[in-house]
C-alpha positions as a Python dict, from the first residue, in 0.01 Angstrom:
ca = {
    (1, 'M'): (0, 0, 0),
    (2, 'S'): (-305, -218, 51),
    (3, 'T'): (-633, -168, -125),
    (4, 'L'): (-903, -26, 98),
    (5, 'T'): (-1246, -180, 60),
    (6, 'L'): (-1522, 60, 154),
    (7, 'N'): (-1867, -68, 236),
    (8, 'E'): (-2016, 276, 271),
    (9, 'Q'): (-2379, 350, 338),
    (10, 'Y'): (-2535, 678, 238),
    (11, 'L'): (-2764, 910, 426),
    (12, 'V'): (-3025, 1057, 196),
    (13, 'D'): (-3266, 1347, 228),
    (14, 'K'): (-3639, 1327, 163),
    (15, 'D'): (-3574, 1375, -212),
    (16, 'G'): (-3329, 1084, -226),
    (17, 'R'): (-3015, 1300, -264),
    (18, 'R'): (-2707, 1173, -85),
    (19, 'I'): (-2616, 1405, 201),
    (20, 'G'): (-2378, 1190, 407),
    (21, 'V'): (-2180, 870, 428),
    (22, 'V'): (-2152, 612, 703),
    (23, 'L'): (-1819, 428, 717),
    (24, 'S'): (-1687, 165, 954),
    (25, 'M'): (-1435, 294, 1210),
    (26, 'Q'): (-1165, 85, 1040),
    (27, 'A'): (-1236, 243, 701),
    (28, 'Y'): (-1250, 591, 856),
    (29, 'Q'): (-916, 541, 1036),
    (30, 'E'): (-753, 409, 716),
    (31, 'L'): (-878, 707, 512),
    (32, 'K'): (-758, 945, 782),
    (33, 'K'): (-415, 776, 787),
    (34, 'R'): (-384, 796, 408),
    (35, 'L'): (-483, 1162, 410),
    (36, 'E'): (-212, 1238, 667),
    (37, 'E'): (43, 1054, 452),
    (38, 'L'): (-59, 1252, 144),
    (39, 'E'): (-38, 1580, 335),
    (40, 'A'): (311, 1488, 459),
    (41, 'F'): (415, 1396, 104),
    (42, 'Q'): (280, 1725, -31),
    (43, 'S'): (458, 1922, 240),
    (44, 'A'): (786, 1744, 165),
    (45, 'R'): (747, 1817, -208),
    (46, 'E'): (684, 2185, -134),
    (47, 'E'): (998, 2198, 80),
    (48, 'I'): (1199, 2032, -197),
    (49, 'N'): (1061, 2282, -450),
    (50, 'I'): (1160, 2572, -225),
    (51, 'V'): (1512, 2431, -184),
    (52, 'D'): (1539, 2378, -561),
    (53, 'Q'): (1432, 2738, -622),
    (54, 'L'): (1684, 2870, -371),
    (55, 'L'): (1962, 2662, -524),
    (56, 'A'): (1871, 2780, -874),
    (57, 'Q'): (1871, 3141, -757),
    (58, 'A'): (2208, 3094, -586),
    (59, 'Q'): (2358, 2936, -898),
    (60, 'Q'): (2218, 3213, -1114),
    (61, 'G'): (2363, 3471, -876),
    (62, 'E'): (2702, 3303, -891),
    (63, 'Q'): (2694, 3300, -1271),
    (64, 'E'): (2604, 3667, -1281),
    (65, 'E'): (2883, 3753, -1037),
    (66, 'N'): (3143, 3568, -1242),
    (67, 'L'): (3052, 3735, -1569),
    (68, 'P'): (3271, 4025, -1668),
    (69, 'T'): (3091, 4347, -1735),
    (70, 'F'): (3124, 4473, -2090),
    (71, 'R'): (3028, 4806, -2231),
    (72, 'R'): (2898, 4830, -2582),
    (73, 'R'): (3011, 5121, -2787),
    (74, 'Q'): (3006, 5198, -3151),
    (75, 'G'): (3341, 5202, -3321),
    (76, 'P'): (3451, 5338, -3655),
    (77, 'G'): (3222, 5260, -3948),
    (78, 'G'): (2931, 5167, -3718),
    (79, 'M'): (3105, 4856, -3591),
    (80, 'I'): (3004, 4754, -3240),
    (81, 'V'): (3295, 4726, -3001),
    (82, 'I'): (3275, 4539, -2676),
}
C-alpha cells in the first residue's frame, strides 16, 4: 500500500475554526478507495466471526449429544453414586 500525501486546505469560519477541508480529486478518490477496502475487510471479518461462532456452537452441540446422561443419587453412607 502506498503512502498518501495530502495537501489539504481548510475552510475556516469567521472565528478561525476549521469547518471544512479541500482536497485534490486524486486525494479524495484515494481516500474513498481506501475506505471501501476497509469496509470490505470489516465485512469479511464479521462473516468469518459469524462462521466461527456457528462452528463453535455446532461443535458444542455435538459434544453435548455424545455425552452420556448420568443421574446423581446418594448411596449408602452419604456416598454419591453416578
